[in-house]
C-alpha positions in Angstrom: 0.0 0.0 0.0 1.1 3.5 -0.7 1.8 5.2 2.6 1.9 8.8 1.5 -0.3 11.1 -0.5 0.6 12.6 -3.9 1.8 15.9 -2.6 5.0 17.7 -3.6 7.5 18.5 -0.9 8.3 22.2 -1.0 10.0 24.9 0.9 7.4 27.6 1.2 8.3 31.1 0.5 6.5 34.4 0.2 5.3 33.3 -3.2 3.3 30.4 -1.6 0.3 32.5 -0.8 0.8 35.2 -3.4 -2.0 36.8 -5.2 -3.0 34.9 -8.4 -6.5 34.7 -9.8 -7.9 31.5 -11.5 -8.8 32.0 -15.1 -12.5 32.6 -15.7 -13.3 33.5 -12.1 -13.9 36.7 -10.3 -12.7 36.5 -6.7 -12.8 38.8 -3.7 -9.2 38.1 -3.1 -6.6 35.4 -3.6 -4.9 33.4 -0.8 -3.3 35.8 1.7 0.3 36.9 1.0 3.0 36.3 3.5 4.3 39.9 3.2 1.0 41.4 3.9 0.2 39.3 6.9 3.6 39.8 8.4 3.4 43.6 8.0 0.0 43.6 9.6 1.2 41.5 12.5 4.2 43.7 13.1 2.2 46.9 12.9 -0.2 45.7 15.6 1.9 43.4 17.7 0.7 44.9 20.9 -2.9 44.7 20.0 -2.6 41.0 19.0 -1.7 40.1 22.5 -5.0 41.3 23.9 -8.4 39.8 23.7 -11.5 41.8 22.8 -14.2 40.3 25.1 -14.5 41.7 28.7 -17.2 39.1 29.3 -14.6 36.3 29.5 -11.3 38.2 29.9 -8.8 39.9 27.7 -6.1 37.3 27.6 -6.1 33.5 26.9 -5.3 32.8 30.5 -8.3 34.8 31.7 -10.6 33.2 29.2 -9.3 29.7 30.2 -10.0 30.5 33.9 -13.6 31.4 33.1 -14.0 28.4 30.8 -12.9 26.0 33.5 -15.5 27.5 35.8 -18.1 26.8 33.2 -16.9 23.2 33.1 -16.8 22.2 29.5 -17.5 23.1 25.8 -20.0 21.5 23.5 -18.5 20.9 20.0 -20.1 19.3 16.9 -19.1 17.9 13.5 -15.4 17.5 14.0 -14.2 14.1 12.7 -10.8 13.1 14.1 -9.4 12.6 10.5 -10.8 16.0 9.3 -7.8 18.4 9.1 -6.3 16.5 12.1 -9.1 17.5 14.5 -8.2 14.4 16.5 -4.8 15.8 17.3 -6.1 19.3 17.8 -8.9 18.2 20.2 -6.3 16.1 22.2 -4.1 19.1 22.6 -7.0 21.3 23.7 -8.2 18.7 26.2 -4.7 18.1 27.6 -4.0 21.8 27.9 -7.2 22.9 29.6 -8.6 19.8 31.2 -12.0 20.1 29.5 -13.7 17.0 28.0 -14.8 18.9 24.9 -17.3 16.3 23.6 -18.0 16.3 19.9 -21.6 15.5 18.9 -22.3 13.9 15.6 -18.7 14.1 14.2 -19.8 13.5 10.6 -22.6 16.0 10.6 -23.0 18.4 7.7 -22.9 22.2 8.0 -26.7 22.2 7.7 -26.9 19.7 10.5 -24.8 22.0 12.7 -27.3 24.9 12.3 -30.2 22.6 12.8 -28.7 21.4 16.1 -28.4 24.9 17.4 -32.1 25.6 16.9 -33.4 22.3 18.0 -31.2 22.1 21.1 -31.9 25.7 22.2 -32.2 25.9 26.0 -30.7 22.4 26.4 -27.4 21.7 28.1 -25.9 19.9 25.0 -26.5 22.7 22.6 -23.4 23.4 20.5 -21.2 26.2 21.8 -19.1 26.6 18.7 -19.4 25.6 15.1 -17.3 24.9 12.1 -19.3 25.4 8.8 -18.7 25.9 5.1 -18.8 29.5 3.8 -22.1 28.8 2.0 -23.8 28.6 5.4 -22.3 31.6 7.1 -24.8 34.1 5.9 -27.7 31.8 6.9 -26.2 31.5 10.4 -25.9 35.3 10.7 -29.3 36.0 9.4 -30.9 33.6 11.8 -29.0 35.1 14.7 -27.3 31.8 15.5 -23.8 33.2 16.0 -22.2 36.1 17.8 -19.1 38.1 17.2 -15.8 37.3 18.8 -12.3 38.6 17.8 -9.5 36.4 19.0 -6.3 37.6 20.6 -4.5 36.7 17.3 -7.0 38.6 15.2 -4.5 41.0 13.7 -2.4 38.1 12.3 -5.4 36.6 10.4 -5.7 37.9 6.8 -8.7 40.0 6.0 -10.2 37.4 3.6 -10.2 34.7 6.3 -12.3 36.6 8.8 -15.4 38.7 9.1 -14.8 42.4 9.7 -17.3 42.4 12.5 -15.9 39.2 14.1 -18.9 36.9 13.2 -16.5 34.2 12.0 -12.9 33.3 11.4 -11.6 30.9 8.8 -9.0 29.1 10.9 -7.8 26.8 8.1 -8.3 26.1 4.4 -7.6 23.4 1.8 -8.1 22.3 -1.8 -10.7 20.1 -3.4 -9.0 16.8 -4.4 -9.5 13.3 -5.7 -8.7 10.5 -3.3 -8.5 7.0 -4.9 -8.3 3.5 -3.4 -5.8 2.1 -6.0 -6.3 -1.4 -4.7 -9.9 -1.2 -6.2 -9.2 1.4 -8.9 -6.0 0.6 -10.8 -6.0 3.7 -12.9 -6.6 6.7 -10.5 -8.2 9.8 -12.1 -6.2 13.0 -12.2 -8.8 15.4 -13.6 -12.5 16.2 -13.4 -12.6 15.1 -17.1 -11.2 11.7 -16.1 -14.1 11.1 -13.8 -16.5 10.9 -16.7 -14.8 7.8 -18.1 -16.9 4.6 -18.2 -14.2 2.8 -16.2 -15.3 4.7 -13.1 -18.9 3.6 -13.2 -20.4 3.5 -9.6 -17.1 4.6 -8.1 -17.2 8.4 -7.9 -18.4 9.6 -4.5 -19.6 13.1 -3.8 -19.4 13.9 -0.1 -23.1 14.4 0.6 -25.7 16.8 -0.8 -24.1 20.2 -1.9 -27.1 22.0 -0.6 -26.2 20.8 2.9 -22.5 19.8 2.9 -19.7 22.3 2.4 -17.3 19.7 0.9 -19.9 18.7 -1.7 -20.7 22.4 -2.5 -16.9 22.9 -3.1 -16.8 19.9 -5.5 -19.6 21.4 -7.6 -17.7 24.8 -7.7 -14.5 23.0 -8.7 -16.3 21.0 -11.4 -17.8 24.3 -12.7 -14.4 25.9 -13.0 -13.2 22.8 -14.9 -16.1 23.1 -17.4 -16.2 26.8 -18.3 -18.0 28.1 -15.3 -17.0 30.7 -12.8 -17.8 32.0 -9.3 -20.6 33.9 -11.0 -22.0 30.9 -12.8 -21.7 27.3 -11.4 -24.4 25.8 -13.6 -21.7 24.0 -15.6 -20.7 22.2 -12.4 -24.3 21.2 -11.7 -24.7 19.9 -15.2 -21.4 18.0 -14.8 -22.8 16.1 -11.9 -26.1 15.6 -13.7 -24.2 13.9 -16.5 -22.1 12.0 -14.0 -25.2 10.6 -12.4 -26.9 9.8 -15.7 -23.8 7.8 -16.8 -23.9 5.8 -13.5 -20.5 7.0 -12.3 -21.8 9.1 -9.4 -22.8 7.9 -6.0 -24.0 10.5 -3.4 -23.2 9.3 0.1 -21.1 10.8 2.8 -17.3 10.2 2.5 -16.6 8.8 6.0 -13.7 6.9 7.4 -16.0 3.8 7.6 -16.9 4.1 3.9 -13.3 4.4 2.9 -12.1 1.5 5.1 -14.9 -0.8 3.8 -14.2 0.0 0.2 -17.6 1.5 -0.4 -15.9 4.7 -1.5 -13.4 3.8 -4.2 -13.0 7.4 -5.4 -13.7 10.3 -2.9 -14.2 13.9 -3.8 -13.0 15.7 -0.7 -10.6 18.3 0.8 -6.9 17.7 0.5 -6.5 17.7 4.3 -9.0 14.9 4.9 -7.0 12.0 3.5 -3.7 12.0 5.5 -5.4 11.0 8.7 -7.1 8.0 7.2 -4.2 6.7 5.2 -2.6 4.7 8.0 -5.9 2.9 8.7 -6.3 2.2 5.0 -2.9 0.7 5.0 -3.8 -1.6 7.9 -7.0 -2.6 6.0 -4.8 -3.7 3.1 -5.6 -0.8 0.7 -3.3 1.4 -1.3 -4.4 5.0 -1.6 -3.4 8.1 -3.4 -4.7 11.7 -3.5 -4.2 14.2 -6.3 -5.4 17.7 -7.0 -7.2 17.9 -10.3 -5.4 20.1 -12.8 -8.5 21.3 -14.7 -10.6 22.7 -11.8 -8.7 24.1 -8.9 -10.8 25.3 -5.9 -9.7 26.0 -2.4 -11.8 27.2 0.5 -11.9 27.7 4.2 -14.3 26.6 6.9 -15.7 29.2 9.2 -15.6 28.9 13.0 -18.0 30.9 15.2 -19.2 31.3 18.8 -22.8 30.2 19.0 -25.2 32.9 20.3 -26.5 32.2 23.8 -24.0 29.4 24.2 -24.2 27.3 27.3 -20.5 27.7 27.8 -19.7 31.1 26.2 -16.2 31.5 27.6 -15.3 27.9 26.8 -16.5 28.5 23.2 -14.2 31.5 23.0 -11.3 29.4 24.4 -11.9 26.8 21.7 -11.7 29.5 19.0 -8.6 30.8 20.6 -7.0 27.4 20.6 -7.6 26.7 16.9 -6.3 30.1 15.9 -3.4 30.0 18.3 0.0 28.5 17.7 -0.8 25.0 18.9 -4.1 24.6 17.0 -2.7 26.2 13.8 0.3 23.9 13.8 -2.1 21.0 14.4 -4.0 21.9 11.2 -0.7 22.0 9.4 0.1 18.5 10.7 -3.1 17.3 9.0 -2.3 18.9 5.7 -4.5 22.0 6.1 -3.2 25.5 5.7 -3.8 27.5 8.9 -5.0 31.1 8.6 -2.0 32.4 10.5 0.5 30.5 8.2 2.4 33.7 7.2 2.9 34.9 10.8 3.9 31.5 12.0 6.3 31.0 9.2 7.9 34.4 9.7 8.4 33.5 13.4 10.2 30.3 12.4 7.5 28.1 13.9 6.9 26.0 10.7 9.6 23.5 9.9 10.5 22.3 6.4 9.1 18.9 7.3 5.7 20.4 8.2 5.7 22.1 4.8 6.0 18.8 3.0 2.5 17.9 4.0 1.0 20.7 1.9 0.3 20.9 -1.8 2.9 22.6 -3.9 3.6 26.3 -3.6 2.6 26.7 -7.3 -0.8 25.1 -6.6 -1.6 27.1 -3.4 -0.6 30.4 -5.1 -3.5 30.0 -7.5 -6.2 29.7 -4.8 -8.8 32.4 -4.8 -11.8 32.9 -2.6 -15.2 34.0 -3.9 -16.9 37.1 -2.3 -19.7 36.6 0.1 -22.1 37.8 -2.5 -20.8 35.2 -5.0 -21.1 32.4 -2.4 -24.7 33.4 -1.8 -25.5 33.5 -5.5 -23.8 30.0 -6.0 -25.9 28.6 -3.1 -29.1 30.0 -4.7 -28.1 28.3 -8.0 -27.7 25.0 -6.2 -31.0 25.4 -4.3 -32.9 26.1 -7.5 -31.2 23.6 -9.8 -29.6 20.6 -7.9 -33.0 18.9 -7.2 -34.4 18.9 -10.7 -31.1 18.4 -12.4 -29.4 15.9 -10.1 -31.0 15.1 -6.8 -34.4 14.2 -8.0 -33.5 13.3 -11.6 
């Protein structure tokens, strides 16, 4: 079995996160540049050491003290193999002595928002969430989240946080193709490859794109590969309609169990979700590779927020502090995800060359752009209107 993913070892430089727009797309901004982030951090170093929430304290130590008084933090939808959340959760629990239970680890972003509303007033209501960008506006409009700016806020690039503090994108990755090569001898390398008859019944979209952020991202990536843009993802919806019609597509969740059982021969998922499951696939006797498609590059973040009227409000803030702080950020990196504070951490010499080998190449990452909030909402509407008749119910 192959014991490593198809990623290119690189030494990351300032060009890693340099501005570069994908062709055919209109983006709010490209991945944050190292120079910009470092300059911002240096200009406001004193401010970055202070919190912004008198309710729970103005330093991490003060927030931790209040969090321990609350007793715990309720989390949701954080699978251990997703961006190394298993390791990040362990470091949080070990550091602060909180159990930090994770409800429904494989839940979708839509499930997270539903849990907040259905568990309102109950002790197990989520205190913090981790959702795809297509669900952020919905959460804000429904009053489900409240602003919180971390003590590291000034080191987080502008396009990875909300100006009012409603959310922060603690990490991001790239949509990729993961293939069990024990079952699929000729692994696909492009979105075009996935349409070949040899992959009938093998291509797995990670859930319903109207509910799951990873599936939403796959539709956007497929759109970019087929002449679409952030302003028009209908080519991506048509792509999956055709994939379903040909019999190549199966729409189930891409879970660890599905990968280990062989039910998911080809998975469309984030680049950071495969490293954690590879050792277990090896034990199960499977070879596995992951590659980033060359014809439809799409990267995106997940947004973390403090839930409004949280049962453990200070513990929720402590969790957000942890995942945006050094230990949590390096934990994401260990799982192959790119932490929001990458530039500041790299400038401080906290990211080793060995850590950088777990990421896609500098050339690939430099091409990542993020759509504007308005574009995300428009894409979500296109999916809401067309996915059912074209794919889901067809």
